[in-house]
C-alpha positions in Angstrom: 19.6 41.2 15.8 19.3 38.9 12.8 17.0 35.9 13.2 18.4 32.4 12.5 16.5 32.0 9.2 17.8 35.3 7.8 21.3 34.6 8.9 21.2 31.2 7.1 19.8 32.9 4.0 22.7 35.3 4.0 25.2 32.5 4.3 23.4 30.7 1.4 23.6 33.8 -0.8 27.3 34.1 -0.1 27.8 30.5 -1.0 25.8 30.7 -4.2 27.6 33.9 -5.1 31.0 32.4 -4.6 30.1 29.3 -6.7 28.6 31.5 -9.4 31.6 33.8 -9.6 34.1 30.9 -9.7 32.1 29.3 -12.6 32.0 32.7 -14.4 35.8 33.2 -14.0 36.4 29.6 -15.2 34.2 30.2 -18.3 36.1 33.4 -19.0 39.4 31.6 -18.6 40.4 34.3 -16.1 43.9 32.8 -15.3 46.4 34.3 -17.8 48.5 36.1 -15.2 49.3 35.9 -11.5 46.9 38.8 -10.7 44.1 37.0 -12.5 44.5 34.1 -10.0 43.8 36.4 -7.0 40.0 36.0 -7.2 40.3 32.2 -7.7 42.3 31.9 -4.5 40.0 34.2 -2.6 36.9 32.3 -3.8 38.4 28.9 -2.8 39.1 30.4 0.6 35.5 31.6 0.6 34.1 28.2 -0.3 36.1 26.5 2.5 35.3 29.1 5.1 31.6 29.2 4.2 31.3 25.4 4.5 33.2 25.4 7.7 31.1 28.1 9.3 27.9 26.3 8.2 28.9 23.0 9.7 30.8 24.4 12.8 29.5 27.9 13.6 31.6 28.4 16.7 33.7 31.5 17.5 36.9 30.3 15.7 35.0 29.6 12.5 33.1 32.8 12.6 36.3 34.7 13.0 37.9 32.8 10.2 34.9 33.5 8.0 35.2 37.2 8.8 38.9 37.1 7.7 37.8 35.4 4.5 35.3 38.2 3.9 37.9 40.8 4.5 40.1 39.0 1.9 37.1 39.3 -0.5 36.8 43.0 0.2 40.5 43.6 -0.5 40.5 41.4 -3.6 37.4 43.1 -4.9 38.9 46.6 -4.4 42.2 45.5 -5.9 40.3 44.0 -8.9 38.4 47.2 -9.5 41.7 49.1 -9.6 43.4 46.6 -11.9 40.5 46.4 -14.3 40.1 50.1 -14.4 43.9 50.7 -14.8 44.1 48.2 -17.6 41.2 49.9 -19.4 42.8 53.3 -19.0 46.1 52.0 -20.5 44.2 50.4 -23.4 42.2 53.6 -24.1 45.3 55.7 -24.0 47.0 53.4 -26.5 44.1 53.8 -28.9 43.7 57.6 -28.3 46.6 59.3 -26.4 44.6 62.6 -26.3 42.0 61.2 -23.9 41.8 63.1 -20.6 39.5 63.7 -17.7 35.8 62.5 -17.9 36.2 61.2 -21.4 39.1 58.9 -20.3 37.1 57.7 -17.2 34.1 57.0 -19.3 36.1 55.0 -21.9 37.8 53.1 -19.0 34.5 52.2 -17.4 33.2 50.9 -20.7 36.4 49.2 -21.7 37.0 45.6 -22.8 37.6 44.5 -19.3 34.5 44.8 -17.1 35.8 47.5 -14.8 33.1 47.1 -12.1 32.9 43.3 -12.1 35.3 42.7 -9.2 32.9 44.7 -7.1 30.9 41.5 -6.8 33.6 40.1 -4.5 33.2 43.2 -2.3 29.4 42.8 -2.4 29.7 39.2 -1.2 32.1 40.3 1.5 29.5 42.7 2.8 26.8 40.0 2.8 29.2 37.7 4.6 30.1 40.3 7.2 26.4 41.0 7.7 26.0 37.2 8.4 28.5 37.5 11.3 27.0 40.7 12.7 26.2 40.0 16.4 26.4 36.3 15.6 25.2 34.3 18.7 28.3 32.1 18.6 30.4 35.2 19.3 28.3 35.9 22.4 29.1 32.5 24.0 27.1 29.4 24.5 26.2 26.6 22.1 26.2 28.2 18.6 23.5 25.9 17.1 21.2 26.4 20.1 21.7 30.2 20.2 21.3 30.5 16.4 17.9 28.8 16.7 16.8 31.2 19.5 17.3 34.3 17.4 
């Protein structure tokens, strides 16, 4: 079982990661298409749910936070696919003869950072670790139980 300090550290890392990713996306002007808004929406949901679970760590907020982290996981995996697919299309436009490992290598090293959306999935895993056997889910006063860990 996680102790209260480690649990709070995990939540802090999730929050810092969310803010950092949102700043990064804003600086990159990652908003040209509907699909590019997916991480912005997910991150806004993440900021709200992270703040909510920090200030009110009861069962409903923990469950809401878990759902937000699942949204992060799905958005991250979708982003990996979209970035990779876009790089494959671009590589094939430049060199239609590319196939197999050469095509994959070009796509991974393409103009769009193919693995960058994985950071959303990584934050999701940290967030889900925060909720693992959370005292609030076991009943009782969440603040008191969190300090007992």
